[in-house]
DODOLO-969145 format. One record per residue: residue in three letters; x, y, z of N, C-alpha, C in turn. Coordinates in steps of 0.1 Angstrom, whole numbers, plus 5000, padded with zeros to 4 digits. Example, Ala and Ser with C-alpha at 12.3 -4.5 7.8 and 13.67 -1.06 7.14 Angstrom:
ALA513249435078512349555078513249675078 SER512849785071513749895071512950005079 
END
This chain:
UNK500849885000500050005000500950135000 UNK500450234993501050364994500050465000 UNK500450535011499650635017500150765011 UNK499350835004499650964997499351085006 UNK500151185005499951315011499551315026 UNK500451255033500351245048501251345054 UNK500751395066501551485074501951405087 UNK503151375088503651295100503551385112 UNK502951335123502851405135504151465139 UNK504251585143505451655147506251715136 UNK505951695124506651755112506051895110 UNK506751985103506252115100504952115093 UNK504052205096502752205089502952225074 UNK502252145066502352155052503452065045 UNK504252005054505251915049504651775047 UNK504251745034503551625031504451515026 UNK504151395029504951285024504151165019 UNK504751075011504150955008504850845015 UNK504050745020504550635028504250505021 UNK505350425019505150295012505250185023 UNK504250095022504149975031504249845023 UNK505149765028505349635022505349525033 UNK504449425031504449315041504449355055 UNK503549455058503349505072504449595077 UNK505349645069506449725074506549855065 UNK506949965071507150085064508550075057 UNK508550075044509750055036510350185030 UNK509550285028510050405022509150525026 UNK509750635028509050765030509750875022 UNK508950945014509551045005508551165004 UNK509151274999508251384997507151354988 UNK505951414992504751374984504951404969 UNK504551294961504751304947505951244941 UNK506951214950508251154945508251004943 UNK507150944948507050794946506150764935 UNK506650694925505850654914504750554917 UNK503650554910502550454913503150314910 UNK502550214916502950074914501749984913 UNK501849894903500649804902500549704914 UNK501649694921501649604933501149664946 UNK500849794945500449864957499149934956 UNK498249914965497049994966497450134971 UNK496650234967496950374971495750424979 UNK496150504989495150574997495550714999 UNK494750814995495050954996494551005010 UNK495451065017495151115030494851265031 UNK495151335020494751485018495351565030 UNK496551545034497151625044496851585059 UNK496151475061495751425074497051385082 UNK496951395095498051365104498251215105 UNK499451165104499751015105500651005117 UNK500250905126500950875138501050725140 UNK502050685148502050545152500850505159 UNK500350385156499050335162499150335177 UNK498050355183497950365198497950225204 UNK498650215215498550095224497850135237 UNK496950055242496450065255497249965264 UNK498050015272499049935280498349865292 UNK497049885294496449825306494949815304 UNK494549695300493149665297492749535303 UNK491549525308490949395312489949355302 UNK490349285291489449275279488149205282 UNK488249095290486949025293486049115301 UNK486549175311485749265320485249385312 UNK486049445303485649555295484449515286 UNK484649395280483549345271482249325278 UNK482349275291481149245299480549385304 UNK481449475308480849595314480049675303 UNK480449655291479649725280478249675279 UNK477949555286476649495285475949515299 UNK476549565309475949565322475149695325 UNK474449695336473749815341474849915345 UNK474750035340475850135343475450195356 UNK476350195366476150255379477050385380 UNK477650425370478550545370477850675376 UNK476550695372475950825377475550825392 UNK475650705398475050705412475850785422 UNK475250885429475950955439475750905453 UNK475050785454474750725467474450585466 UNK474550505477474250365477472750345472 UNK471850425478470450405475470150435460 UNK470850535455470650565440471250465431 UNK472250395436472850285428471850165428 UNK471150145439470150045440468950075431 UNK468650205430467550255421467950235407 UNK469150255403469550235389469450085386 UNK469850005395469649855392468149825390 UNK467349885399465949855398465249905385 UNK465950005379465350055366465649975354 UNK466549875356466849785345465649695342 UNK465349655329464249575326464349435333 UNK463349395339463249265346464149255358 UNK464349365364465349365376464849285388 UNK463549255389463049185400462549045396 UNK462649005384462048875379463248785375 UNK463048655376464048565372464948525383 UNK465748415381466648375391468148385386 UNK468348445375469648465370470248585376 UNK471548595375472348705382472248835374 UNK471748945380471749075373472949145378 UNK473749195369475049255372475049405368 UNK475449485378475749635375477249655377 UNK477649765371479149795371479349945371 UNK480449985378481050115376480750215387 UNK480250165399479950255410481250305416 UNK481150435420482250505428481650545441 UNK482050475452481450495465482350565474 UNK483450625470484350685479483750805486 UNK482750875481482150985487480650965490 UNK480250845489478750825492478450855506 UNK477250915509476850955522476250835530 UNK475850725523475150625530475950485529 UNK475550395537476250265537475750165527 UNK476650085522476249965513475849855523 UNK474649805521474249685528473449595519 UNK473449465522472649375514471149405516 UNK470849445528469449475531468949585522 UNK469749685520469349795511469049745497 UNK469849665491469649605478468349525478 UNK468149445489467049355490465749435489 UNK465749555494464549645493464049655478 UNK464949655469464649685455464649565446 UNK465349455450465649345441464649235442 UNK463949225453463049105455464048985456 UNK463648875450464448755452465448735440 UNK465548825431466448805420467848845425 UNK468848765422470248795427470848915420 UNK471449005427472049125422473549125426 UNK474449165417475849185420476249315414 UNK476849405422477249535417478749545419 UNK479449585408480949595408481349745409 UNK482349765418482849905418483649925405 UNK483850055403484550095390486050045390 UNK486650025402488049985402488149835403 UNK487049765404486949615404487649565417 UNK487949645426488549605439487549575450 UNK486249595446485149555456483849525448 UNK483049455454481649425448480649425460 UNK479449435456478349455466477149365461 UNK476749275470475749175466474449185475 UNK473349155469472149135478472148995484 UNK471248965492471248845500471048725490 UNK470248735480470048625471471348595463 UNK472148695460473348675453474348605462 UNK474448645474475448575483475148425484 UNK473848395484473448245485473748175472 UNK473448245460473648185447475148155445 UNK476048255450477448245447478248185458 UNK477548145469478248085480479148175488 UNK478748295490479548395497478748455508 UNK477948375515477148435526477948495537 UNK479248465538480148535548480248685545 UNK479848725534479848875531478748945538 UNK477748885543476648945550477148995564 UNK476549105569475349175564475649285554 UNK476849325552477149435542476849385528 UNK477149265525477149215511478349255503 UNK479349305510480549365503481749265504 UNK482349245493483649175492484749275486 UNK485949265492486949345487488249265484 UNK489049325476490449275472490449135468 UNK491149045475491348905469490048835470 UNK489148865479487848795479487048835467 UNK487148965463486449015451487048955439 UNK488448945438489048895426488748745424 UNK488648675436488248535434486848515429 UNK485948605433484548605427484548635412 UNK485348735408485448775394486048655386 UNK486948585391487548465384486448365383 UNK485648345393484548245393483548275382 UNK483248405382482148455372482648455358 UNK484048455356484548455343484348325335 UNK483948225343483748095336482348085329 UNK482148185320480848185313481148125299 UNK480048105291480248045278481248115270 UNK482248045266483448105259483048165246 UNK482048105239481648165226480948305228 UNK480148315238479548445241480548545245 UNK481448515254482448615258483348655246 UNK483748555238484548585226483848675216 UNK482548665215481748755206481748895212 UNK481548905225481649035232482949095230 UNK484049025231485349075230485649125215 UNK485049045206485149085191484549225190 UNK483349245196482649375195483549485201 UNK484149455213484949555219486249585211 UNK486749495204487949515196487549615184 UNK486349595178485949685168485949825173 UNK485349845185485349975191486750035194 UNK487649945198489049985200489650035188 UNK489449955177490049995164489550135159 UNK488250155162487650285159488350405166 UNK488950375177489650475185491150475183 UNK491550405172492950405168493850305175 UNK493250215182494050115190494550005181 UNK495849975182496449865174496949755183 UNK497049785196497549675205497149705220 UNK496949595227496649605242497449505250 UNK497649545262498149445272496949405280 UNK496649275279495349225285495649175299 UNK495149235309495349195323494049135328 UNK493349055320492148995325492448895336 UNK491548875346491748785357491348645352 UNK492248585343491748455337493048385331 UNK492748265325493848195318493948255304 UNK494648365303494648445291495348375279 UNK496348285282496948205272495948115265 UNK495148045273494147955267493048035259 UNK492648145265491548225259492048285245 UNK493148345245493648405232494048295222 UNK494548185226494748075217493448025210 UNK492448025218491147985212490648095202 UNK490748215206490148325198490948335185 UNK492148305184492948315172493148185164 UNK492548085169492747955163492247955148 UNK493147915139492847905125492648035118 UNK493048145124492948285118494248345117 UNK494348425106495548505104495048655101 UNK493748675103493248805100493048895112 UNK493848875122493748935135493749085133 UNK493049155142492849305140493349375152 UNK494149315161494649375172495849295177 UNK496949365181498049295187497749285202 UNK498049165208497749145222498949085229 UNK499149145241500149075250499249035262 UNK499248905265498348845275499148815288 UNK498748885298499348875311499048745318 UNK499948715327499748595336499748635350 UNK498748585357498548605372499148495380 UNK499448515392500048415401499348285401 UNK497948295400497148165400497448085388 UNK497948145377498148065365499648055362 UNK500448095371501948105368502547965366 UNK502147865375502647735373502347675360 UNK501047695355500647645342501547705331 UNK501747835333502547905322503947855322 UNK504547835333505947785334505947645328 UNK504947555331504947425326504747425310 UNK504147525305503947535290505247585284 UNK506147635292507347695286507147845282 UNK506047905287505848045284506948135290 UNK507148245284507948355289507548475282 UNK507748595288507248715283507848735269 UNK506948765259507348795245507248665237 UNK506948555242506848435234505548435227 UNK505448375215504248375207503248275212 UNK502048315212500848235216500148195204 UNK499848295195499048275183499348395175 UNK498848395162499048515153498648645160 UNK499648735162499348865168499248865183 UNK499448745190499348735204500648685210 UNK501048755220502248715227502048705242 UNK502848625249502848625264503248755269 UNK502448805278502748935285503448925298 UNK503349015306504149015319503448935330 UNK504148905340503548845353502948965360 UNK501548955362500849065369500549025383 UNK500949115393500649085407500049215412 UNK498849205419498149315425498649325439 UNK499549415442500149425455499349495465 UNK498549595462497749665472496349695465 UNK495549775472494249795467494049925459 UNK493050005461492750115453492350235462 UNK492350355456491950475463490450465466 UNK489550435456488150445459487650345469 UNK488350225470488050125480488750155493 UNK489650255493490350295505491250185510 UNK491850105500492749995504494150015498 UNK494350115490495750145485496550165498 UNK497750115498498650115509499450245510 UNK499350325520499950455520500850475532 UNK501750565530502750605541502050675553 UNK501150765549500350835559498950785559 UNK498150805570496750755570495850835561 UNK494850775557493750845549493150945558 UNK492651055552492051165559490551155558 UNK489851215568488451225567487651105569 UNK488250995575487450885579487750845593 UNK486850775600487050745614488250645616 UNK488950655627490050565629491250605621 UNK492250515621493450535614493550425603 UNK493450465591493450365579494650395570 UNK495450305568496650315559496450235546 UNK495350155545495250055534496149935538 UNK496349845528497049725531497649665519 UNK498649575521499149495510498349365508 UNK498249325496497649195494498549075495 UNK499849105495500848995496501949045506 UNK502548965514503649005522504849025513 UNK505749105517506949145509507749025505 UNK507948935514508848815510508148735499 UNK506848725499506148655488506248735475 UNK506148865475506348945463507748915458 UNK508748915467510148895462510348765456 UNK509648665462509848525457509148515443 UNK508048585441507448585428508348645418 UNK508948755421509848825412511048745409 UNK511648685419512848595417512448485407 UNK511348425409510948315400510648365386 UNK510048485385509848545372511248565365 UNK512148615372513548635366514148505361 UNK513948395369514548265366513948205353 UNK512648235351511948165339511648255328 UNK512148385328512048475317510748555316 UNK510148585328508948665328509348805333 UNK508748905326508949045331507749075340 UNK508049135352506949155361506249295359 UNK504949295361504149415361503349415374 UNK503849485384503249485397502349615399 UNK501149585402500149685405500549755419 UNK500649885419500949955431500350095430 UNK499450125439498650255439499150345450 UNK499150295463499550385474501050405474 UNK501550515480502950545480503750445487 UNK503250385498503950285505504050155497 UNK503050125490503050005481504050025470 UNK504150145464505150175454506550165460 UNK506750215472508050205478508450065479 UNK507549975484507849835487508249765473 UNK507449795463507649725450508949775444 UNK509249905445510549955440511749885447 UNK511549865460512549795468512749655463 UNK511649585460511749455455512449445441 UNK512149535433512849545420514349565422 UNK514649655431516049675434516749555440 UNK516049485449516649375456516949255446 UNK515949235437516049125428516949155416 UNK517049285413517849325401517149295388 UNK515949325387515149295375514349425371 UNK514349445358513549555353512149505350 UNK511149605349509749565347508849685347 UNK507649675351506649775351505949785365 UNK505649905369504649925379503349985373 UNK502249915375500949955370500350045379 UNK499950165374499250275381500150375387 UNK501050335396501950435402501250565406 UNK500050545412499150655414499650765424 UNK500150715435500650805445502050765448 UNK502950865448504450835450505050925460 UNK506050885467506850965475507751055466 UNK508051175471508951255463510251185460 UNK510851105470512151045468512050925458 UNK510850885454510750765446510650795431 UNK510450925427510350955413511650915405 UNK512750945411514050915403514350765403 UNK513750695413514050555414513550475402 UNK512450515396511950445384513050445373 UNK513550555370514550565359515850495364 UNK516250515376517550445381517450295380 UNK516250245383516050095384515650035370 UNK515250125361514750075348513350025349 UNK512550085358511150045360510250135352 UNK509450085343508450165336507250195344 UNK506750325343505550365350504350355340 UNK503550255342502350235333501150305340 UNK500750415335499850505342498650535333 UNK497550555340496250585334495850735337 UNK496150825328495950965331494451005334 UNK493550935328492150965331491750945346 UNK492550855353492350835367492550965375 UNK493451055370493651175377492451265378 UNK491651265367490451355367489251275373 UNK489251145371488151065376488151065392 UNK489451065397489651045411489851175419 UNK489751295412490251415418489451445431 UNK488151425431487351455442487551365454 UNK487751235451487951145462489451155467 UNK490351195458491751225463491751355471 UNK490951455467490951575475490351545489 UNK489551445490488951415503489951335512 UNK490451225506491151125515492651155514 UNK493151215503494651245502494851395501 UNK494051475508494151625506495551685509 UNK496351615517497651665520498751615511 UNK498351545499499351485491498951475476 UNK497951555472497451545458498451595448 UNK499451665452500551705442501351585438 UNK501151475444501951355441501051245434 UNK499851285430498851185425498951195409 UNK499151075403499251075388500251185384 UNK501451185390502351295388503251275376 UNK502551285364503251255352504451345349 UNK504251475352505351575349506551535358 UNK506351505370507451465379508151335374 UNK507351235370507951115365508751135352 UNK508251215343508951235330510151315333 UNK510051425341511251505344512351425351 UNK511951315358512951235365513551135355 UNK513151135343513751035333513050905332 UNK511850895338511150765338510450745324 UNK510550615320509750575308508350555313 UNK507450645307506050645311505250595299 UNK504250505301503350465291501950475296 UNK501050485287499650515290498750395287 UNK497750385296496650285294495350335299 UNK494350255299493050305304492550235316 UNK493050105318492550025329491149985327 UNK490749985314489349955310488949825317 UNK487749815324486649905323486650025333 UNK487850045341487850155350487650285343 UNK488250305332487950415323487850355309 UNK487350435300487050385286488350355279 UNK488250245270489350215262489450315250 UNK490050425253490050535244491350615246 UNK492450595237493650665240493550815239 UNK492750875231492651015230492051075243 UNK491251005250490751045264491951045273 UNK492850945273493950945282494951065278 UNK495151085265495951195261495451335266 UNK494151345264493451475268493651495283 UNK493451385291493551405306495051435310 UNK495951375303497351405306497751545303 UNK497251605292497551735287496851845295 UNK495551815299494751925305494451905319 UNK494451785325494151755339492751795342 UNK491751785332490351815335489551745324 UNK488351705328487351655318485951715320 UNK485851825327484651885329484852035328 UNK484052115334484152265333485052325344 UNK485652235352486552285362487952315357 UNK488752395363490052415359490952295361 UNK492152295356493052185357493352145371 UNK493352015374493551975388495051945389 UNK495752005399497251995400497852015387 UNK497652135381498052175368499552155365 UNK500352165376501752155373502252015370 UNK501251915370501651785366501151755351 UNK500751855344500351835330501651805322 UNK501451735311502551705302502251775288 UNK503251775279502951835266502251735257 UNK501651785247500951695237501951595232 UNK503151635228504051545222504451435232 UNK504551465245504951365255503751265256 UNK502551315256501351225258501151135246 UNK501351185234501251105222502350995222 UNK503551035226504650935226504350825236 UNK503750855248503450755258502250665254 UNK501650695243500450625238500750535226 UNK501950525222502250445210503650385212 UNK503750265206505050195207505950215195 UNK505350255184506050265171505950415166 UNK506850445157506850575150506650555135 UNK506450665128506350665114507750685108 UNK508450575107509850575102510050445094 UNK510950445084511350335077511850225086 UNK511350105084511749985092510749955103 UNK509850055106508950035117507749955112 UNK507049885121505849815117504749915112 UNK503949875102502949965097501749955106 UNK501949985119500850005129500550155130 UNK499550195123499350345121497950385124 UNK497850515127496550585129496550715121 UNK495450735114495250865107494250945114 UNK494651065118493851155127493051245118 UNK491751265122490851355114491051495116 UNK491851535126492251675128493651675134 UNK494251795133495651805137495751845152 UNK496151745161496151775175497151885179 UNK498151905171499152005174498452145172 UNK497752155161497052285158496052315169 UNK495352215174494352225185495052275197 UNK496252215200496952245212497452385212 UNK497852435200498252575200497052675200 UNK496052635193494852735192494152745205 UNK494152635213493352635226494252625238 UNK495452665237496452655248495952725260 UNK495252835259494752905271493452865277 UNK492952755271491552705275491652555276 UNK492152505288492252355289490952285288 UNK489852345292488552275291488152255277 UNK488252355268487952335254488952245247 UNK490252255251491252175245490952025248 UNK490751995261490451865264489251805257 UNK488151885255487051835248487351815233 UNK488151905227488551885213489351755211 UNK490251735220491151615219490251485221 UNK489351485230488551365233487651345221 UNK487251445214486351425202487051415189 UNK488351415189489151415177488851285169 UNK488451295157488051175149489251095145 UNK489050965145490050865140489550825126 UNK490350855116489850825102490250695097 UNK491450645102491950515097492850455107 UNK492750325109493650245118494150135110 UNK495450105111496149995104496949915114 UNK496949785113497749695121498549605111 UNK499849625112500749545103500349575088 UNK499949695085499549725071498149685067 UNK497449625076496049585073495149695079 UNK494149735071493149835076492149765085 UNK492049815098491149765107489949855110 UNK490149985106489050075108489250185097 UNK488150215090488250315079486950395078 UNK487050515081485950605079486150705068 UNK487250685060487450775048486650735036 UNK486150615036485250575025486050525013 
END
């Protein structure tokens, strides 16, 4: 294929080029008009549109994301009772004996308590299960606790952290064909937002799942790195898996994922100082003792796995960085949401990548202002990380936020997604930095033809709206994606 009259992101305005793609790789770039037509190449005219390396979402739970798109949305609920009312508004919410699932509630600032009795008022005998937006807790009515064998959750009906993860794993055992169809639909939506690859952190046997999904196919539309959790680590080692090994066309083994602490919204992220504004003294907690984390990382090093350790609280991040240093292994920290000032430079020194979700900064601003009011300058501190020389990459943590790279870019650049001024504005990054953190490849000869064609020039928008972060953020979030290519194959095309 030859892409005609493209403007590569970052090049001077009006400097147009033609790009030649052969067998999934960029083989030539020349000034527009300098490359002769070829009978062996299809041609697409881009009319000066901006060309950029295709976007990667470095942190997705594909199965959960595909399911959440089908669930009762609880995102608008400002209280426990109103979450119950949203569930009750779903068709057939009180009839039948199958499980009705809602997803996306944020209870960090709710004025009322979650109890099974409250849900029972609205649900009747039908089992209800409500997932928090961070997937670190869930809330069940009495009928659901009986159906799922978790009566010990009563009277609150709430499960958190490893108990919640165990329930998520149990519920993932649904019909594979149905789930695979849901994931196919989610992939189409991801392609439409310029996504060419994801790191899938589903709580499941991701090797088996992606082997099945790709069986007998070479027309894959998304690159996937499939993470391995400790519960599946022995199986992975027995198969001879290692990070980067091929599983199926377009799918490789991803990192070893370990969830070391909790989350801000569930108030379980492990912090150096106690949470503010709640009774008692609460620091959060680790899900694993340090010696167990170190043993997991040592084993990962021995068998060729790169670790990706979830750490949100600053104390959890300190502990995980200490383990990286002790074991002498590079890898990733997922989220790195709250950091001590002394730890920003340690990422670069130890070769640890910060895999961050910028949208969390604006989604969590109110709950952070409440519980972490004395430390918000260190929350999703992208500017501090980049200035310290850290390799920073972006993801969504879908379904915690939408699988949409331009939304993450907008949040990183503007630190707002509503009519309010930028939150902790000194942690904003430049557009170029945000775009770089959202792609693994560039538009250069020898690079894979994983490409996205943008329907507007984000650099022009950034200059024109530099003094209005609210409008700039909106414009970036609404920026159209005209074409997506994976290895030279078109996976989304709105150019006609």
